[in-house]
N, C-alpha and C positions, 0 to 999 in steps of 0.2 A: 303631429304624431299622437299626442294625448291631450285630454281636456285640461289637465293641470298636473304639474309635478310638485310634490311637497318640497318645501324649502329645506327641511331637515331630514336626515336619513332615519330609517326605522329604528336603528340602534340608539338614536338620541332621544327617543320618545319613551315615556313611562308606560307601564302596562295599562293604566287608566286611560291612555290616549289611543290605544289600539283601535283601529277602525277597519271595517270591511273595505278592502281595496281590490278591485277587479282589474286584471289585465287580459284583454282580448287579443289573441294573435290570429289574424285572419286577413287575407289579401283582398277580400271582397268588401268594398265600401258599403254596399247595400246591407250586408250582414252587420257591419259595424254600426250603421245608423239604426238598424232595427233593435240591436241590443241596447244601444244608448237610450233609445226611447223607452224600452222596458224598465230601465233603471233610473230614468231621469227624475222621477218624483220621490226617490228613496234618499232622503237626506243623510242617512247614515252610511251610504255606499259611495265610494269614489270609483269612477270609471276611467280607465285608460286603455289605449289600444295601440297596436303596431300593425302595419300592413306588409312590412318587409321582414321576412323570416330571419334575416341576418341581424336584425335589431332586437330580436326577441329576448335573448339571454341577457344582453347588456341592460336593456330596459327593465327586465325583471330584477336584476341586481340593484339597479338604482331605486326602483319603486318599492321593492320588497312587498309584493302583493300578498293578500291572504288567500287568493285563488286565481288560477290561470285558466281561461277559456281557450282551448287550443284547437285550431282547425287542423285536419289531417293532410289535406292536399293544398300545397302552396308552391309557387314558382321557385325553382332551383333548390327546393328543400321539401321535406315531408314532416308531418307532425310527430311521427315516431322518433325521428332523429333528434328533434328538439326536446321531446320528453326525456330521452336518454341523457341529453346534455344537462337538463335541469337536475336529474337525479345524480349526476356525476359531480355536481357543484355543491360543496358543503353548505353554502349560503342559501341554496334553493332546494336542497334535497327533500325537505319535508313540506314544501309548499304544495297544497292540493292542486291537481290538474284535472279539469273536466274536459273531455274530448267533445268537440262539436263536429259531427260528421254528417255528410249528406246521405249516408247509407245506414240502414238498420241491418247490419251484417254481423252474424255471430262470430265469424272469424276475425273481423276487424275489432270487435269488442274484446275478444280474448287476447289478441295481440296488443291492444292498447293497455290492458291491465298488466300484461306480462312485462311491458317496458316501463311501467311505473305510473300509469294513469290511475286516478282515484274514482273516476266516474265517466260515463259515456252517455251522451244524449244526441238525438237526431235533430239537426237544426232545421228550422228553428223551433224550439219547444214552446209550450204554452208559457206565458209570462209568469204566472203563479208558480209553475213547476220550476222554471229557471231561478226565480227568486229563492224558492225553498232550497234548491240544491246549493246555490251560492252561499246562503246563510248557514246551511248545515255544515258545509265543508270549511267555511271561514271560521265558524264558531269553534270547531274542533281544533283548527290550527292555532287560533288565538289562545285557546285554553292551554295548548302545548307551550306556546311562547310564554304565557304567564307562569306556567309551572316551572319552565326552565329558568325564567328570571327569578322566581321565588327560590329555587334551589341555589342559584348563583348568589343571591342575597344571603341565604342561610349559610352557605359555605364561607362567604366573606365575613359574615357576622361571627361565625365560629372561629375563623382565623383571627379576627380582631380580638375576640374574647380570649383566645389562647395566648396571643401576644400580650394582651393586657395582664393576664394572669402571670406570665413569665416576668413582666416588668414589676408587678406587685411582689412577686417572690424575691426578685433582686432587691427591691426597695426594703422589703422586710428583713433582708440579710445584711443591709448596709447601715453603717453609722451615719446619721443625717448630717453631722457636722464635718467629719473628716472624709467621708466617702469610702472608707475602708470597711472591712467586715465588722459587724457588731458582735456583742457578747453571744447572742443567740447563734449566729453563724459559727463563731469560735467553738462553741460546745458541740455543734453538729460535726465540724471538721475533726475535732479531737476524737469523738466517738468513732467516726469512720476510719480515720488514719490509725487509730489504736487497733482496730480490728484487722485492718490491712497489714499493719506491721506484725501483728501476732500470727496472722496466716502465712505471711511470706518470710517471717523471721528477719525482718529488716529493722534497722534502728529508727527511732523517732526522737527528735530533739525539740525542746520547747524553750523559748526565751521569754521571760517576764521582764518588761521594761517599764521604768517609772521616771517621769521628769522630776528632777530634784528641785525642792523648794518651790514647787509650782504655786502653792497657795500664796506664798510671799509675792511672787510675780503677779498673780491675779489681783491681789489686794493693792499692789503698787500701781499697776497700769490699767486695771479694769478688765471687765469680762471680754470686751472686743479684742483687746490685745491678747488675752488668755486664749481665746478661741483661735486666733491666728497662730499662736505658738503651738497649739495642739495640731493644727493643720500642717504646719511645717514639720513637726516631729513625725506625723503619719507619712508625709511625703518622703522624708529621709529613710524611714524604715522600709517603705515600699521599694525605694530605689535599690536597696541592697538584696532584694529577692530576685533570684535568677531563673527559677523554674516555675511553671504554671501551678504545680502542686503546693508550693510554699504559700502560706497565708499569714498576713498581718491583720490583727484585729484590735479594735479598741476594747479593752477588757473592762474599763470603767474609769471615769474621771480622767486623770492624767496617766493612767496605766495602760500599757499596750502589751499584746502577746504575739509572738511569732511562732508559728507551727512549721517545723521543717521535717517532712517525711523523708525516709531513706537517707537520713543525715546523721552521722556519728558525732561524737563530742568535738573532734578537731574541726570539722566543718562548721559546727554550730558556734564554736569560739571565734572562728574567723569572721563570721557574720556579726556576732555580738560586738566584737572589738571595733569592726568597721563602722557599725551604727553608732556606738558610743563616741568614737572619734569624730564622726561626721557632725553629730549634734554639737559637740564642743566647738568645732570649727565654724559653726554658724555665728558664734560669738553674740548671741542675743543677750542684750543687757539685762541683768537681774541684780541691781546694785545692793539689794538687801540680803542677798545670799552670800555664803562664805566665799564662793569663787568669783562672784561679781557677774557671772554669766549663767545662761541656762545650760545645765548638764543632764546626763541621764545615767541611772544605775540599772544594771541588768543582772538577772539571775538566770543561770543556764542549767538545764537538766536534760540528760540523754539516757535512753534505755532501749533495749530490744523488748518490745511488749511481750508479755507472757501471761499465763493464767494466774501466776503468783503475784501479779501486780495489777494496777489499774490506771486508767487515764487520769482519774482524780488524784491518784498517788503521784503521778508525774507532775501534775499542776502544783500539788502541795510542795514538792521538793524544789521546783523552780521558784515558787513564791517564797519559800524559806531562804533560798539563796539570794533572792532580791532583797529580802529584809536584812540579810547580813551585809550586803553591799551598801544599803542605806545606813545601816547602823555603824559600819566601819569607816565612814567618811564620804560616801557617795561618789559619783562619777567614776565608777569602776564596774568590772565584770567579775562575778563570783560564780564558781561552778558548784552545783549541789553534789554531795556525795552520792554514790550509787547505793541501792538498798543494802548491799553486802558490806559497804564501808561504814565506819562509825564517823559521825561528825567530828 
């Protein structure tokens, strides 16, 4: 059927391996032999052929030629039908087809081009002419393949770059130790949620949380134990967030912040008390502290954002409530007074 069939498919080859590959579809062996002789000394050209029209399409799909030399008159088929079949197949649609015809007929030429042929020669053409046409059409097709492959590579590179940028953005917004949002991300969330709350007239609550006597724990058990304690605390706080918009962040050191959009004081208190209780129930030994275990103090502030206040003001009130909780004995939740209330 053919001189040789490549071991790997065209798709498995790189653009630098593209080679001129000719498929002759002709039932006359004398024509096959004549074309083979014309191409035999061209080391850069692979030559293949089929004499049965029913094998033309499947062989073309297997070989992925850079040009097809197509006879028009064949037993049980005709070249026009085969050419239409090539053009209907996405894998062969752009493969150049050179018609080899016994007749120099203007109507045949016109019909050949109308069904999708790229060229028309009367067989057998001069050797130099045939080589020139094969190289011309193959070069154009290979350039198209290289261009398409380059575009695919570019799209893949752009997607990889976009994915990498997304991952970098995620990493830039996360605390490397605990895996929760970092201070930078906290500031971004506070700004956006403050604006949203002000626009929608919805409450915004903030919990400032601090691990009690953490320095004593760190000094007693070392930094590795301290890091593990911070991770456990972050996990507990995260566990009590129920909505995608809720955010827990490491504010700094052993201090954490929880942003609760569209949440009033009652809801914020429920979460604050649940977090404080859960930390206490872990019963992490801290023998040098007054309670003997790791506990957490929490300051809670809640407000409906308005032009008369600010996100920084909400943080300050929650932080002041946290300071009161620490100063009044730790392991408790203290609510910050609203701007209208006096401390």
